[in-house]
N, C-alpha and C positions, 0 to 999 in steps of 0.2 A: 355233680352234674347225677338226675338220673337217669335207669334206666332201659329207656324211652330213648334220652338222647344218646345214652351209649350204642341203640342198635341201628339206629340212624346212619352215623356212624360205622359202626363195620359194616351194613349196605355199604356207600361209598366206598366202600378200600374194596369190596369182591370184585374181583373177575367175572371178566363180561363174556356171556356162556356162548359160547361158540356157534355160530344160523348152522340149519341144519341143510346139507346137500341135498339140490333139484336133484330129481330122478333123470334116469341118465334119456330115454328118449322128451322126457321136458328140455335137454337143452340142446339133444340139436333140433328141436325143433324152435329152439329161442334162435339156434344160430342160422336155420335155413330164411328165416320171417327174415333176419339182421339182410343176409346174406341177396334174398330177393329184392328189401329196401333199398341194399345200393345199388341192384340193375336198373332197379325204377331209373333213381335220378340218373342216372350216368344216361338209359335214354331217351330219357327227358330232355340231358341239357344237350344230348346232338343231336336233336330235335331244330332243336332254335337256334342250335351254332347252325345251322344250314340253314337255318330259314334267311339268317344274315343275306348272305350273297342275293338271295331270292331278293331280298326286299330292294338291298342299293339296286340291284338291275333293272325294276320295277320303276324304283325309283327316277332312274335316269332316262329310264324309256318313253314315263309318262316328259319328263323335259324334253326330254327328244320331240315330241310325238309334236304336227306343228299347230298352234294357237292361230285362228283368223286376227289377225292382227294388222292395220292400215300404215303402208308407208309412215317414214317420220323424213325421211331426205332422201335428197338427190349423188349419190362419192361423188366427186370435184378430181379432176386429172390433178395426180403429184406431180408438183412445178419445184426442178430445183435451179431454187433464187440463187443459189452461186453462181448457175451455167449462166440467167439470163444478166445480174450481176453486171457479169464480166463480159459480154454481149454489150450493154450501156456502154463499159469503159472503152472499149475496145471503137465503140463507133464515135466516143465522141472526142478520140485523137485523129481520127480519119478525117470527121466533122473539123475539126480543129486546121488538123493537113489541109484539105480545100478553102479556108478562110487562108489560112495565113497563104498559102501555094495557089495565084486564080488559077481556076480549073481550065483548063484546054474550052477555046469557043465553043466546038461541037454538042459539048459536052452544057456547059452555059446554055446554051439554046436549046437544049431538051428542060430544064431544069423551069429556062423560060416560057415553052410549051405547057409543062404541065398544069405553073400557075392560072396559063392563061386560060387550062380544063375545066380548070380548080375552080375560076370565076366565073365561069361560062354559064355555070350550075343556077347562076344567083337568076341569068336572065330568060329570059320565054321567046330562046331564039336556040328550035335544034339543028338549023343548019351553022349555025354558028361553033351548035357545043360538037358536029359532025366532021368540023373543019379537024377544031380543034385532036379532037382522037385523032383525026388523019398525018395531023402536022404531027403529032407527040412520034405514034409509029415508024415515019416515017424515016426523021430523027434519029433516033432509036435503033433502031437500023442501019444505018451512017455509024453509029458511032462504036457498031460492035465489029462493024464491018474491016477495022483497023488495030494495029497489035496497040493494049493497052486498054482501047474502049471502055472492057468492062470492069475494070478496076475502075476508071474514071468515074464512070456511072455508080459503083457501090459507094463513093465519095461523095455524089451528087444524093443519092440518098439518103446517108448519114447526116446531111448537112441538111436536106431539106426535113428531117427527119427532128431536127433538134430546131429548127426554124417553129414546125406545127407544133412539139410539146409547151416551145415559148410562148405562142400563140394561145393555149389555151390556157395556161396561167395568166398569160394576162387579159383576161374573157375576164377570171373567177376574179382578178381584182378591180376587177366593173372597170377593167381596159378595152379597148377598141382600136387597133394596130390600126392602119391604112389598107394594107393591103389584106386585110384580115380576111375575109372572102376569099383569097387566091391561097392563101397558107394553108386554115383551117377551119373558118368560118363555116363553111357546106355542113362539114361536118359537127358542130357545135348544132348546126339546125336541125340537123334531123337527130341528132342526141338527145334534143328538147322532146320536138314531134312525140320519140318512143318514150318517152322516163329514164334514158339515161341521164337525168342533169337531178341535180336539188340542192336547192339553197344558192345557187349558183355558183356551183361544183358539176366536173366534170365526174360521173363517177367510177369511172377505169382508174388504175393506179399507174404512175408511169411505167412499168413494163408492158401494160395492156396500153395505152398511148400509143406509146410508138411501134408494140407490133401492130396494130390498127390499123398506123399509120400509111407502115410498109406492106403490110397486106390489100390498104388500097392504094398506095406506087404502081407495086408487081403487076395490080390488074391493068391500070391504065395505060404501062407499059410493055403488055405481054410478056415481061420475065417472073411469073411467076414458078415457072418448071425450067429455068435455068438454075443447074446446081451454084453458082454462085451466089445464085437472089434469092434461094430460097429460104425458108425458116426453120428453126429448130423445132426439137420437140418440143425441147421446153418451153420455149417460144410460142407455141399451138399452143400447149396447153394451158400456160395462162388467158389467151383470149379464148379459149376454151372454159375456159373454168367461168370466166365473167359474163359468157353469152346463158351457161347453163343456169346461173344464180340472177339473169335480169334475161330470160325471153321476150322479145317483142313481132306479137303477133302482126303477118301483115296486113297496113294501111287500110283497107276496105274491109275488114275486118273491122280493126276499131273503129271506122266511123259510123257501120250496122249497129257496133253494139253501143258505140254513144248516140246515139236516135233513136235504140227500145228503151236503154239506162233515162234520156227525157222523157221516155211515152211514156213510161214503168208509170201504171195509176195503183196496183196494191204492190206490197212485200211481195206473193209469187214472181210477178212481173220480174218484179225488182233482180228475184235472186236467180229465174229463169236468164234473165241477160248475163249477169256474171258468169253464169254454168257454162254458156257460150264464150265468152269472154276465155275465160281459165282454158275451154278446147283447143280453143283458136291457141293459144302460146303453149299448153304443152304437146300440140303437133310441131311446132316450129320447134319449140326445144326438144323435141324425140328427134330431127332432122340435123341437130347440131350434134347431136348423139353419135346417132352414123355416121357421120363424118368425122370423127373423136375417135368413133373404134374404129377408123377404117388407116388412120396418120398411126393411132398408140395402141396396140396389140395388149397393153398390160389394165388397159381401161377395161373394166365389170360392161362391159355394152349392153348386154343386155338384161343385168339387174335393174340399169337403171335406166333403159325402152320401159321396164312390166314394171316400174314406176310413173312415169310418164304417162305411163295410159292409165293406168291404175287413177292417178287424178285426170287422166280426163274422161272418166267414165266409159272408156276403152275396156273393159275386165277381160272378155275375150280374148284382146289381142297381148293386155298381162300376164293371163294365164301361160297363153303362148311364149311371151318370153320370158318369166318365171321360168317357165323348166327348160328354156336350152339354156339356162345359163346352167342351172340345177345340172342339165345333162352333158355339160365341159366343165361343170366345177360342184363336183357332189357335195365334196369340202372345204371347198371357196373358206373364202373372208366371211361371204354374205350366203351360204347356204341355209342357216337357222333362217336367217329375216327372211330370203327367196320362200323356204316352205310356208311361211307363216302367209309372208301375203299373199303370197299364191290361195292360199287357203280362203283369205279373204274375198279375192276376186270371186272365186270360184262360190263365194254363198252369197254374191251379188253384195257386198258393203258400200254405201255409200262414199265417196272420196274422205 
């Protein structure tokens, strides 16, 4: 091994020389700089952490702010189908009893008078119809004047309700009983006129059919305010749900609009006629909603009215209705939608 190689090995084996210590003042300055950097980092991190809840609050506020949106639907009353099913079952028992045990003669006379009154609807004879009404009223009063008369009338109503439902089913099958008009033919004709039938089917379900007939029966006999004959809340809800879904403008309004559509020669004229029809539909629907609200305090009446007023082109009434709902239910189920729809009405958005 030469001298050079020996010298390199000696250099590698030599101990490392100690570093020179920094002056005390320099060490103090570096320590202060490191402490300042740590403090600045802590302050910066704290500021960002403090901004997090502020950001969340701003996001929530933006979500809560009203956005102008058009109404997309009218709430329907909630029907307890367990209640309506139990009523149908009980009425079928009453109808079976009325069929198995002949009703008293005075009650059968009431039934015949009601059938005569229904049958007179198809005749252009107002005198006959008036006499039939007077006969019904007199016979009902006589029946109520004896013990158990009200219960016998309830059995009669159950029996005639069943006959009505069966008559509608027969008509849907293409049949027409000989006493169809007296039992339910008048109802079918009116349903066809207002669009409550489709493909030879009546649009009402069984509960709604029964409630519709009982409502008519109560009106003919003037027993709608008598406690034993009054409909339950769930029955009312079922029928008004149908009304809300299938508005029926007055006949004269439908005739006028139909004439306007037939005479329309431009898309603009057609659009105006349809707008007028919608206005009549929503006016009719608003009346039904008010009646429902009077008997069902759980129904969001003001919100529903706001929707139909908006659809009918009455933004001013819609603003008031949504406002009334929010005053009474600031945190209600429809509160956010009510604010959004109210803003749309204030902005004058089209339905």
